[in-house]
Structures are given as structure tokens and as C-alpha cells.
N, C-alpha and C positions, 0 to 999 in steps of 0.2 A: 132580498134573498135571507130566510129565515135561517136559522143556526141549525134546525133540522134538515137543512138541506147543503149544507157546506159539504160532506162527506161525498157527493153527488158530483164535486169540483175539482177532486184530489187528483192531481196528475198520475196519469197510468205509468207502470213498467215497475222497476225495481230502485225505490228511493235508497238515498244515503244511508237512512238510519238503519236499513240491515245490513250494512259493512259490520263488521265486527272491530269496534274499539281497541281490544284488547291482544289482534292481530300481534306478531312481535315482528314486525314489516324492517325496525329501525337493525336487527340483528342480520337479518338478510341481505339487507344492502350493506353491509358491512363487511361481507361478503363478494369478492372480486368476479369470481365464478358467476354468481347469480346476477349481480351487475349487468354481467356480457350477456348471460343466457336472456334477460329477461330485453334487454336491445334488442337482439337478435329476433325476439319472437314478435317484438312492436313492428319493428321495420317488415319480417316478412309477411304479417298480417296487413301493414299499411297497403303493401304493394297487393294485395289480394292473392298472396299463393300460399299454395298448403304446402306440408312438410317433402310431401312425393316431389313437388315443383320444385323448389328448390334443392334438391337433391340431384334432381336434373340438371338444374344450371350449374350447379358448382363442382358437380363429382362427388361430393360427398356423400357418405349413407345416412341409410334414414335413423339408424341408429345411435351414428355420431350427431348428427345433427338434434335429434331428441335429447341424447346427453347433453348438448351444450347449452339447448333452451331449458331446461332442467336445472343448471347451475352443479350438472351432476360430473363437469370433466374440465380443465385448461386449454382452452384452444389456443394450439401455438398459433403463431406469428403468422405461418404463410397461412394456416386457414384461416384467419382473422381477414388476411388480405384478398383471400377468394372470395369470401364473405361480404366486404367493402366492394368489391367490383360487381357481386349479381346486385347489392342493392345501390350501387350508384351514392356511397358518402364513403364519407375520411374513415380510416381505420380508429379513429379517436370518436367518431361517434358512438362505438362500442363501452367506453369507459365514461359515457354523460353522467348516469344516475349513480355511478362509486362517487365520482367527484364533486358531486353538485350539492352547494351549499345550503341547508334547508334555514332560509332565515326566519326571524322573528323580532318583533318589537312591542317594547314596551313604553307607555304614553301613561306618564302618571296625572292625576287628577289636577285641570288648570296648566296642563303642558303640551296640549294638542294646539297644532297651527293654523291660526285664521288666514283661512284663502283665499279669493276671490278666483272662483269656478268659471270657465266659459258659459256665457251665456246667462249668470247670476244679476237678478234685481236686485235695484236697490233696495237698502235695508234688509235681506237675507245674507243672514251671518252665517258663513260656512263655516264647522272646524273641523280638518282633516285630523282623524284619529290615528292614520299608520298608513302608508303606501311599502308595497313590493312591489318592484317590478318584473324584469323577466325572472320565470319561476316555472317551476316542473310541471305546474299542471295547465299551463297555457292558457290562464286566466288572470283578467286583471282587477283584483277588488278594493272599491275606494269605499271606506267606512266614513260618514261626517256625522256633524250633530249640528242641527240648522236650527237657528232660534230665529223664531218671527216677533216682530215689536209694531208699535203702532206706528213706527219709521216704513214699515213695510211693505212693498207693493203689493197685489195680487196678481199673479199671472200662470193661469193654467194651460200653457201652450209651451212650455219645455219640452224640449223633444234630444233623445241621445241614441245612441247603440245598447245594448244588453238590458239586462233586467237590475229591477229594481226592490227594495223591500225597504217599506217605511215601520217603523215603531216609535208611536207617539208617548213622550215620557209627560207633558207639561201643557197644558189651554188644552183648547177644540179648535180644529178649522175640518173646514170644507173641502172636501179635494177632490178634483177631478181627472178622472181618467178616462180619455175618448169621449164618449158619450154618457159615463155615468159619475156618478157626486157620490163621494163618500163622508158619512160624519166620522171625523174621526176622534176619538178623547183618548185619554191616558191607559195603556194599556192595549189600546189596540195597534193595529198592524194591517200595513197592506202589501200585498204582493205582485207586481206586473211587470209587462210589457214595457219597457221604457221608449220603445219607438213612435209608441201612440203620443199624443199630445196629453200632458199630463202638468200639475201643479196645483195650488193651494188658491182656489176660489173665493173663498170665504173667511174671515178672518174671526170666528167666533166668539175666542175669547183668551185675550193678550196677557203676558207674554205665551206665546207656545214655542217647544221644543220639541223637535222628534228626530229618532235615529233614524239615517238614511244608508241604505248600501247596496251600492253601485256595482255589478260584476258583469266585464264584457270579455270579447277573445283579444288576447294580447298581440299585437301588433293592426 
């Protein structure tokens, strides 16, 4: 595929870069009413209910529910109990995003952890750059630096769940994904569904290093 054809294969829909990075989300999340309202709206939508449906089930007015969802009122404990019964969730579920700790990990140069990932082939050195387990996004992300040397096996048949992004840092590798083989050189990237067989097929120029970022659903 030529560079000129690349735009025809971009994903459809609203991309993440359309989101406003300057939106002051942290301020609203420090507000308890806003956090409760967001959870009420999320539970309602997850169960395919309209505000009118929820009003009919709970006996609360549409106006009151709209105020709760928009964070414009502080619902009483009795109201939260009524909502918890309607959604079949504990009352504490409405406070989740308010109490949740947002984690970050800073890994200094040379301080990454060398691990043996399941399915790792001989001579494939995996250095984990950080790991955050259970989190509000529902997604687990594993960032690695992978190093291949003359001691490394070729193995184009890795398979695992999720999506994977490769970014070539050093060396050259012919990398297979399904029926296609991609010549990766420094600065090249490859983004793919990791459920298809994939992996380095030919080690063209060694040593080779690339960033691998694997994303998959929690649980």
C-alpha cells in the first residue's frame, strides 16, 4: 500500500484526538454531586433506560433526575437507595468516580523491569515500562521495549487478545501479521488486531529494538 492510500484505511467514527485536552475534568470530579450524577447517568444508559423510564420505575420526577444527573442537586440517602434498587447496584457504586485514585507510573531510564511474558521466545528480551491494573477506563495497557539480537528466534505466530502498536526504534525487521509481511525500519509503526498470528519473521538488521504497546479489556 502506498502512502497516498493510507487515508482510506483510517478508522471511522469520532477519534480520540477530537476530545478537548484542555477540558477541566478534574475540577468536576472533585465535586461529589457531579460524580454521583455521572454514575447515575452511566448506570441508566447501561440498562437502556431513558430518564422517563427511570422516573416511572423510581417514582422520582424527570426534573429531579435531570438535576441529579447534571450534578445540580445533592440527592438524599433515601433517593440514592431508591436508585440503587432500580439499578440493582450498591449505594456505594454512585461514589466510585469520586473516590477513585488516578494512578501514574514514572520509570527512569534503565529502571524498567525485564520480564518473561507468556509465549515469549528464546532471545526476545521484554522490558516492561509500567503497569496499571484495575482502573476506571476498563482497559489494561502493557508497554514494552522488545530487543532482538543474534540470539533471538524468529516466531511469526504470536496470538493474544487485544490490540497492539509497534514502533520501531533501532534495526530492521520483517514483521508478519496474518497473511501480510511489513518491513519495519526506525520510525515505522504497525497497529494491529493481536488475535491474528503475528511476530518477527526475518531479522534483517540487528540489534533491533521496538516499542510494543498492548491493550486489552480488564478481566
